[in-house]
N, C-alpha and C positions, 0 to 999 in steps of 0.2 A: 504494500500500500504506500502510495506516495505521501510524503509529508511536505506541506507547503513551506514550512520553516527551513527544511533542508534544501529545498529548491532555491530559496532566497540565499542561503549560505553559498550554494554552488554558483549562483549568479554573481555574488560578490567576489568569490575567488576567481571566477572566470574573468570578471572585469579587471581584476588585479593582474591579469596577464597569464594565468595558469592554463595549461592545456586541459582538456577534459580528463585525461588520465591522471594528471597531477591533482586536479580538483577531487576526484574520487579517492585518490591516495590520502589526501589531507583529511577528508571526511572519515574514511575508514580507520586511519591511524589514530583519530581522536575519539572513536566510538568505543563503548564498553558494553559488553554483554556477559557479565561475570557468571551468570547461570547457564550460559550457552543455550538459551531458549530459541529454538528455530523460529517461532512465531514473532519474536522480537526483531528479527532481521539484523540490521547493523547494531541495534541496541540503542543506548543513550549516547547521543552525539554531543560532545562539548563544543559549542559554537565558538567560543573564544579561542580554544585550542586549535580548531580547524582554521580559523582566520589567521591566527598567529603563525601557524605552520605554513599556510599558503603565502603569507606575506614574506616569510623567510625564504621560501622556495623561489619567489618571484624577484627577490632582491629589494622589496619595498620596505 
């Protein structure tokens, strides 16, 4: 199921110059699913960490 908030983070990271693959990596690297619940998908995404990671990757 798509989450509009994650779509917004992805758009922000893409606007910062990240490629689609780098955007997904930033989001996945900042997600946590400690219970490994399949229905949770990526799990809880830390928006601040995703944006910070994306900014570092783009040199901003």
